[in-house]
C-alpha positions as CSV (number, residue, x, y, z in Angstrom):
1,M,-14.5,0.4,31.7
2,D,-17.5,1.5,34.1
3,I,-18.5,4.8,33.8
4,R,-17.3,6.8,36.6
5,N,-17.7,10.4,37.3
6,L,-14.3,11.6,37.2
7,S,-14.8,15.7,36.6
8,L,-13.1,16.2,39.6
9,V,-9.9,14.4,38.6
10,M,-8.4,17.7,38.1
11,D,-5.6,20.0,39.9
12,F,-7.9,22.4,42.5
13,Y,-5.9,25.4,41.1
14,E,-7.4,24.8,37.5
15,L,-10.6,25.8,39.6
16,T,-9.6,28.7,41.4
17,M,-8.2,30.0,38.1
18,S,-11.0,29.6,36.2
19,Q,-13.0,31.5,39.2
20,V,-10.8,34.4,38.4
21,Y,-11.6,34.0,34.7
22,F,-15.8,34.0,35.2
23,N,-14.9,37.4,37.7
24,E,-12.9,39.2,35.2
25,G,-15.4,38.3,32.3
26,K,-13.1,35.8,30.5
27,T,-15.7,33.0,30.0
28,E,-15.6,34.0,26.3
29,E,-11.9,34.6,25.7
30,C,-10.5,32.1,23.1
31,V,-7.5,30.2,23.9
32,T,-5.1,27.5,22.9
33,F,-2.6,25.0,24.8
34,D,-0.2,22.6,23.9
35,L,0.4,19.2,25.4
36,F,4.1,18.0,24.5
37,Y,7.2,16.3,26.5
38,R,10.7,17.5,26.7
39,K,13.1,14.2,27.3
40,N,12.5,10.5,26.2
41,P,12.0,8.2,29.0
42,D,15.6,5.7,29.7
43,N,17.5,8.3,27.4
44,A,15.6,7.0,24.3
45,G,15.3,8.4,20.7
46,Y,11.6,8.1,20.9
47,S,8.3,7.5,22.6
48,L,5.5,5.9,21.8
49,C,1.9,7.7,21.7
50,A,-0.8,6.3,23.7
51,G,-3.8,7.2,26.0
52,L,-6.0,8.9,23.7
53,E,-8.9,7.0,24.1
54,Q,-9.6,7.3,27.2
55,V,-9.1,11.3,26.7
56,V,-11.9,10.8,24.2
57,D,-14.0,9.1,27.0
58,F,-13.1,11.4,29.3
59,V,-14.2,14.4,27.3
60,E,-17.9,13.1,26.3
61,N,-18.8,12.8,29.4
62,F,-17.4,15.6,31.0
63,K,-19.6,17.2,33.4
64,F,-20.3,18.2,37.6
65,S,-22.8,16.4,39.4
66,A,-24.8,17.6,41.9
67,D,-22.6,16.1,44.4
68,D,-19.4,17.7,42.2
69,I,-21.0,21.1,42.9
70,A,-22.1,20.9,46.7
71,Y,-18.5,19.6,47.3
72,L,-17.1,22.7,45.9
73,R,-19.6,24.8,47.3
74,S,-18.4,23.3,50.5
75,T,-14.8,24.6,50.2
76,K,-16.1,28.4,50.4
77,Q,-13.7,29.2,47.5
78,F,-16.3,29.7,44.8
79,T,-18.7,31.9,44.2
80,E,-23.0,30.8,43.3
81,D,-22.7,32.4,40.0
82,F,-19.4,30.3,39.2
83,L,-20.9,27.2,40.6
84,N,-24.0,27.4,38.3
85,Y,-21.7,28.1,35.6
86,L,-20.1,24.5,36.2
87,K,-23.9,22.8,36.4
88,N,-24.1,23.5,33.1
89,F,-20.4,23.0,31.6
90,K,-19.7,21.0,28.3
91,F,-17.0,21.3,26.7
92,K,-17.5,22.9,23.0
93,G,-13.8,23.4,22.0
94,D,-11.7,21.7,19.3
95,I,-9.1,19.2,20.2
96,Y,-6.6,17.8,17.8
97,A,-4.1,14.8,18.6
98,I,-1.6,12.8,17.3
99,P,-2.8,9.2,16.8
100,E,-1.8,6.4,18.9
101,G,0.7,4.2,18.0
102,T,2.6,7.1,16.7
103,P,6.3,7.7,17.1
104,V,6.4,11.1,18.9
105,F,9.3,13.2,20.1
106,P,10.4,16.2,22.5
107,Y,8.4,19.3,22.3
108,E,6.2,18.6,19.4
109,P,2.7,19.3,20.6
110,I,0.7,15.4,21.3
111,I,-2.5,17.1,21.8
112,R,-3.9,20.8,20.8
113,V,-6.3,21.9,22.6
114,K,-8.8,25.4,21.2
115,G,-11.4,26.8,23.2
116,N,-12.4,29.1,26.1
117,I,-10.1,29.5,28.6
118,I,-11.9,27.9,31.2
119,E,-13.0,25.0,29.3
120,A,-9.4,24.4,28.0
121,Q,-7.9,25.1,31.6
122,L,-9.9,22.1,33.3
123,L,-8.7,19.6,30.4
124,E,-5.1,20.1,31.9
125,T,-4.6,17.1,34.6
126,V,-7.0,14.5,32.9
127,L,-4.8,15.3,29.7
128,L,-1.5,14.7,31.2
129,L,-2.2,11.8,33.3
130,S,-4.0,9.8,30.8
131,I,-1.1,10.8,27.9
132,N,1.7,10.6,30.4
133,H,0.8,7.3,31.8
134,Q,0.3,5.4,28.8
135,T,2.9,6.7,26.3
136,M,5.5,5.9,29.2
137,I,4.0,2.2,29.4
138,A,3.7,1.9,25.5
139,T,7.6,3.4,25.1
140,K,8.9,1.1,27.8
141,A,7.0,-2.2,26.2
142,H,8.2,-1.4,22.4
143,R,11.7,-1.0,24.1
144,I,11.5,-4.0,25.5
145,V,9.7,-6.0,22.7
146,E,12.7,-4.5,20.4
147,A,15.1,-6.0,22.8
148,A,13.0,-9.6,22.5
149,E,14.3,-9.7,18.9
150,G,11.2,-11.2,17.9
151,R,10.5,-13.7,21.0
152,A,7.1,-13.0,22.4
153,I,6.8,-11.0,25.2
154,M,3.9,-11.1,27.8
155,E,2.7,-8.4,30.2
156,F,2.7,-9.8,33.8
157,G,2.7,-6.7,35.9
158,A,-0.7,-5.7,37.4
159,R,0.3,-6.7,41.1
160,R,3.4,-4.3,40.9
161,S,1.2,-1.5,39.4
162,H,0.2,1.6,41.2
163,N,-3.7,0.6,41.7
164,F,-6.4,-1.1,39.8
165,D,-6.4,1.5,36.5
166,A,-2.8,1.7,36.1
167,A,-3.0,-2.1,35.9
168,I,-5.6,-2.3,33.1
169,Y,-4.7,1.1,31.2
170,G,-1.1,0.2,31.3
171,A,-1.6,-3.6,29.7
172,R,-3.7,-1.7,27.2
173,A,-0.9,0.6,26.9
174,A,1.8,-2.6,26.8
175,Y,-0.6,-4.0,24.1
176,I,0.1,-1.0,21.6
177,G,4.0,-1.2,22.5
178,G,3.9,-4.8,21.2
179,V,3.2,-7.5,24.1
180,V,1.1,-10.4,22.7
181,G,-0.7,-10.6,25.3
182,T,-1.5,-10.0,29.5
183,A,-2.1,-11.5,32.7
184,T,-4.6,-9.1,33.7
185,T,-7.9,-10.5,32.9
186,Y,-9.9,-7.5,33.5
187,A,-7.9,-6.0,30.5
188,G,-8.7,-9.1,28.2
189,K,-12.3,-8.7,28.7
190,E,-12.2,-4.9,28.5
191,F,-9.6,-4.6,25.7
192,G,-9.7,-8.1,24.0
193,I,-5.8,-8.5,24.7
194,P,-4.9,-12.3,24.9
195,A,-5.2,-13.3,28.6
196,L,-2.3,-15.6,30.0
197,G,-1.3,-16.9,32.5
198,T,-0.1,-20.5,33.9
199,M,0.7,-21.4,37.7
200,A,2.5,-20.0,40.5
201,H,4.6,-21.8,42.9
202,S,1.5,-22.0,45.7
203,F,-0.2,-24.0,42.8
204,V,2.9,-26.8,43.2
205,Q,3.3,-26.2,47.0
206,S,-0.4,-27.4,47.2
207,F,0.3,-30.9,45.9
208,D,1.9,-33.7,47.9
209,T,4.5,-33.8,45.0
210,E,5.7,-31.5,41.9
211,L,4.9,-34.4,39.7
212,E,1.1,-34.6,41.0
213,A,0.8,-30.8,40.7
214,F,2.4,-31.0,37.2
215,K,0.2,-33.8,35.9
216,A,-2.9,-32.4,37.2
217,Y,-2.3,-29.2,35.3
218,C,-1.5,-31.4,32.0
219,R,-4.9,-32.9,32.5
220,A,-6.6,-29.8,32.7
221,Y,-4.9,-28.1,30.0
222,P,-3.3,-30.8,28.2
223,N,-3.3,-28.5,24.6
224,N,-1.8,-25.7,26.7
225,A,0.5,-26.6,29.5
226,V,3.5,-24.5,30.6
227,L,5.0,-25.7,34.1
228,L,6.8,-24.1,36.1
229,L,10.3,-25.6,37.4
230,D,12.0,-23.9,40.0
231,T,9.4,-24.4,43.0
232,Y,11.9,-26.6,44.8
233,D,15.0,-27.3,42.4
234,T,15.1,-26.2,38.5
235,L,17.4,-28.9,37.2
236,K,17.2,-31.8,39.9
237,S,13.6,-32.0,40.1
238,G,11.4,-29.5,38.4
239,L,12.9,-30.1,34.7
240,P,12.8,-34.4,35.4
241,N,9.2,-34.1,36.8
242,A,8.2,-32.0,33.6
243,I,9.9,-34.3,31.5
244,K,8.1,-37.2,33.1
245,A,4.6,-35.6,33.4
246,A,4.9,-34.6,29.5
247,K,5.2,-38.5,28.7
248,E,3.4,-40.1,31.4
249,E,0.3,-37.9,30.6
250,L,0.4,-36.2,27.8
251,E,2.1,-37.6,24.9
252,P,0.4,-41.5,25.5
253,K,-3.2,-39.3,24.8
254,G,-1.5,-37.3,21.9
255,Y,-0.7,-34.1,23.0
256,R,2.6,-32.2,23.7
257,L,4.2,-29.8,26.3
258,K,3.6,-26.9,25.5
259,G,6.2,-24.8,27.4
260,V,8.5,-24.8,30.8
261,R,8.8,-21.7,32.8
262,I,11.5,-20.6,35.4
263,D,11.4,-17.6,37.5
264,S,14.6,-17.4,39.0
265,G,18.2,-18.3,39.0
266,D,21.0,-17.5,36.5
267,M,18.6,-17.3,33.4
268,A,21.5,-17.7,30.5
269,Y,22.5,-20.9,32.4
270,L,19.5,-22.7,33.5
271,S,17.9,-22.2,30.1
272,K,20.8,-23.8,28.3
273,K,21.0,-26.8,30.4
274,I,16.8,-27.1,30.3
275,R,17.1,-26.7,26.5
276,K,20.0,-29.8,25.9
277,E,17.5,-32.0,28.5
278,L,14.5,-31.4,26.5
279,D,15.7,-32.0,23.0
280,N,17.7,-35.1,24.5
281,A,14.0,-36.0,25.8
282,N,12.8,-35.7,21.8
283,M,11.0,-32.3,23.2
284,Q,12.2,-30.1,20.6
285,D,8.5,-28.4,20.3
286,C,8.6,-27.3,23.8
287,T,9.4,-24.0,24.5
288,I,11.2,-22.0,27.3
289,V,9.5,-18.9,29.3
290,I,11.1,-16.8,31.4
291,S,10.3,-14.5,34.1
292,N,11.6,-12.3,37.0
293,S,12.6,-8.9,36.7
294,L,13.6,-8.3,33.2
295,D,13.6,-5.1,31.4
296,E,15.1,-4.6,28.0
297,Y,18.9,-4.2,28.9
298,L,18.8,-7.5,31.0
299,I,16.7,-9.3,27.9
300,S,19.5,-7.7,25.7
301,S,22.3,-9.3,28.1
302,L,20.6,-13.0,28.0
303,L,20.5,-13.4,24.4
304,K,24.1,-12.1,24.2
305,Q,24.7,-14.4,26.5
306,G,23.1,-17.5,24.4
307,A,20.5,-17.8,27.0
308,Q,17.4,-20.3,25.1
309,I,14.4,-18.3,25.2
310,D,11.6,-18.7,23.5
311,S,9.2,-16.2,25.6
312,M,9.1,-13.9,28.6
313,G,7.2,-12.3,30.8
314,V,7.8,-8.8,32.2
315,G,6.1,-7.3,35.3
316,E,7.1,-4.6,37.5
317,N,9.7,-3.2,35.1
318,L,7.4,-2.6,32.3
319,I,3.8,-1.9,34.1
320,C,5.7,0.8,36.3
321,S,8.7,1.8,34.0
322,K,10.6,1.1,36.4
323,T,14.1,2.7,35.2
324,T,12.1,5.9,34.3
325,P,8.5,5.8,36.2
326,V,7.6,9.6,35.1
327,F,7.0,11.0,31.5
328,G,7.2,14.6,31.7
329,G,4.2,15.6,29.9
330,V,3.4,19.3,30.0
331,Y,0.3,21.8,29.0
332,K,1.4,25.1,28.2
333,L,-0.4,28.4,26.8
334,S,0.2,28.8,23.0
335,S,-2.2,31.9,22.1
336,I,-4.9,34.2,23.0
337,Y,-7.2,35.2,20.6
338,V,-7.9,39.2,20.5
339,N,-10.6,40.4,18.3
340,G,-10.5,37.2,16.1
341,R,-6.8,36.9,16.0
342,A,-4.2,34.4,17.8
343,V,-1.9,36.4,19.9
344,P,1.0,34.1,20.3
345,K,2.3,33.5,24.1
346,I,5.5,32.2,25.0
347,K,7.0,31.0,28.3
348,R,10.3,32.1,29.0
349,S,12.8,30.7,31.4
350,E,16.5,30.3,32.5
351,N,16.3,26.9,31.8
352,V,16.6,27.1,27.9
353,E,14.7,23.5,28.0
354,K,11.9,25.2,29.4
355,I,11.1,28.0,26.9
356,T,8.0,27.0,24.9
357,N,7.0,27.2,21.2
358,P,4.6,30.1,20.8
359,G,1.3,30.3,18.4
360,Y,-1.3,27.8,17.9
361,K,1.0,25.8,15.2
362,D,0.5,23.2,13.1
363,L,2.9,19.8,13.0
364,Y,4.3,18.0,10.3
365,R,6.3,14.9,9.7
366,I,9.0,14.9,6.6
367,Y,9.6,11.8,4.8
368,D,11.8,10.9,2.0
369,K,9.9,10.3,-1.4
370,E,12.0,7.7,-2.4
371,T,12.3,5.4,0.9
372,G,9.4,6.5,2.9
373,M,11.4,6.9,6.2
374,A,10.8,9.5,8.3
375,L,13.4,12.3,7.7
376,A,12.3,15.0,10.7
377,D,9.1,16.9,12.2
378,V,8.6,20.6,11.9
379,M,6.0,23.0,13.7
380,S,4.7,25.4,11.6
381,L,2.1,28.8,12.2
382,H,-0.9,27.1,11.9
383,K,-2.4,27.4,8.1
384,E,1.4,28.5,7.1
385,K,1.7,27.2,3.7
386,L,3.8,24.3,3.3
387,S,4.5,22.8,-0.5
388,E,6.5,19.7,-1.5
389,N,7.0,21.3,-4.7
390,E,9.7,23.9,-2.9
391,D,12.5,23.6,-1.0
392,L,11.8,23.8,3.0
393,T,14.4,24.6,5.4
394,I,13.7,23.9,8.9
395,Y,15.3,25.5,11.8
396,H,16.9,24.3,15.7
397,Q,14.3,25.5,18.2
398,M,16.9,27.7,19.5
399,N,20.4,27.8,17.8
400,T,19.1,29.0,14.2
401,W,22.3,28.4,13.1
402,K,21.3,24.6,12.8
403,N,19.2,24.2,10.2
404,K,18.3,21.8,7.8
405,T,17.0,21.8,3.8
406,F,15.0,19.6,2.0
407,K,14.8,19.8,-1.8
408,A,11.7,20.1,-3.4
409,N,10.2,17.2,-5.0
410,T,12.0,15.0,-2.8
411,Y,10.3,14.5,0.4
412,T,6.6,14.2,1.5
413,L,4.8,16.0,4.0
414,R,2.1,14.5,6.5
415,P,0.0,16.5,9.0
416,L,0.3,14.6,12.1
417,L,-2.7,16.6,14.5
418,E,-5.6,15.0,13.2
419,P,-9.5,16.4,14.4
420,I,-10.5,14.3,17.8
421,F,-13.4,17.2,18.9
422,K,-14.6,20.0,16.6
423,K,-16.7,22.7,18.5
424,G,-17.5,20.1,21.2
425,K,-18.4,17.3,18.7
426,L,-16.4,14.2,18.2
427,V,-15.3,14.1,14.9
428,Y,-12.7,11.2,15.1
429,K,-13.6,7.3,14.6
430,L,-11.6,5.6,17.4
431,P,-9.6,2.7,16.0
432,T,-9.7,-0.9,17.7
433,L,-6.8,-1.6,19.8
434,S,-5.6,-4.4,17.3
435,E,-5.4,-1.6,14.7
436,I,-3.6,0.8,16.9
437,R,-1.2,-1.9,17.6
438,E,-1.2,-2.5,13.7
439,Y,-0.8,1.0,12.9
440,S,2.3,1.7,15.0
441,N,4.1,-1.4,13.8
442,Q,3.6,-0.1,10.4
443,Q,4.8,3.9,11.9
444,F,8.3,2.2,13.4
445,K,9.0,0.6,10.3
446,T,9.5,4.5,9.0
447,I,12.1,5.4,11.7
448,W,15.9,4.6,11.2
449,E,17.5,1.9,13.7
450,E,19.9,4.8,14.7
451,I,17.0,6.4,16.5
452,K,15.6,3.5,17.6
453,R,19.2,2.0,19.3
454,F,19.3,1.9,23.4
455,E,22.8,3.4,23.5
456,Y,23.1,6.9,22.3
457,P,20.6,7.0,20.2
458,Q,20.5,10.0,17.0
459,I,18.5,12.6,17.8
460,Y,15.4,12.8,15.7
461,Y,14.9,16.6,14.3
462,V,11.9,18.4,15.8
463,D,12.5,21.6,14.4
464,L,10.7,25.0,13.2
465,T,9.6,26.9,10.1
466,K,11.5,30.2,9.5
467,K,8.4,32.0,10.4
468,L,7.8,30.3,13.5
469,S,11.6,30.7,14.2
470,N,11.5,34.1,13.6
471,L,8.6,34.7,15.4
472,K,9.8,33.0,18.5
473,H,13.4,34.7,18.6
474,K,11.5,38.1,18.1
475,M,9.6,37.2,21.1
476,L,12.8,36.3,23.2
477,E,14.5,39.6,22.4
478,E,11.2,41.9,23.4
479,I,11.1,40.3,26.8
480,E,14.7,40.8,27.0
481,E,14.0,44.4,26.5
């Protein structure tokens, strides 16, 4: 992307709070924050983490320009001493994160930030908007790809997305989620995603006849012609003209019609009729592409009806995650350092789901040693010793009577939080988008089908070690006193 100064993409209260921290001499006070979410979109059993690369880009370029300082001065909310502090601002803390493409679950930290209280606070909005948006789209894309049962899904949503960046980064997230390409050309250029597209109804209408339009397109793209059938009448006009164009324009020159597309009507009925006519015309290799307000539920329904579909273009329901358009990531303080020791902090709420897990924490995924399947995730206190050679009991985040024990030497542990920045220096090698996509494919092979099903998925365990569970409940009891 073109480098833009995004340093003021933050909630104003991050700056006003930082002014108070500055006034109170807290600029060197060290804290930790966790970025996590509470509920999977679409009542799913998982989410697919994405957006970390853009977080890295932001942190590396995070500085306040002269124009930024002038604007903040004009608000008359900040002292000159604080503005001078911002002039020289550079993130010098630590960031750990779950790699992009990893299946993630509610309440576990996707990003862990450690730094002085001002630098940690000022990252809040950008971290949330990047992770929230791309994780939402990647998750939706993955569900749609799963519903397609091996049929190719193309992302066709730019014109319905929420402005330019949503289209571009949405295409990136969708590719991580498993789509084969995008109609957004900029995303093709920027990220190396295959750029795909055929024709609009206006193209067909611009010619005197539908057949003339089809033949013109076949002449231009003889190796890759996909013809849109429903400008006038799919079965009476579009399909016969597509077959005629193939027979008269392509086949005499040694080419084959690659596909036909329908964008309206009863997709199950039409696709079956089209398949029969194509086969009768000795065009068994001609694929059928559908589009028009598809999502995972409609795709599943069409396939159950025996629809003859080879690939699908999915637009607004993917790029806007229309059924669940908000991914509810939050950014919460977890500890404050006093005399070099992390003092845990907790948020208590009358809504149980809003109670946070205190302390500077690590996160592990537990795998079955024999099958390699993921069994649970467990949060522990930072540097708490866990050994695969010992029994491990994990505890529900609120109801401690719900616990599960993994016997020694039957499981393996994988730390999920990887170092991204240490003391402000980038220490993480960013993978390519194709590497993220392949990594994600491999990770999802370790997730049970019961977790991935659309209806009433099994809830994946995200629990606490005994030490962390005891700390949490002790802090809650002390608050009640």
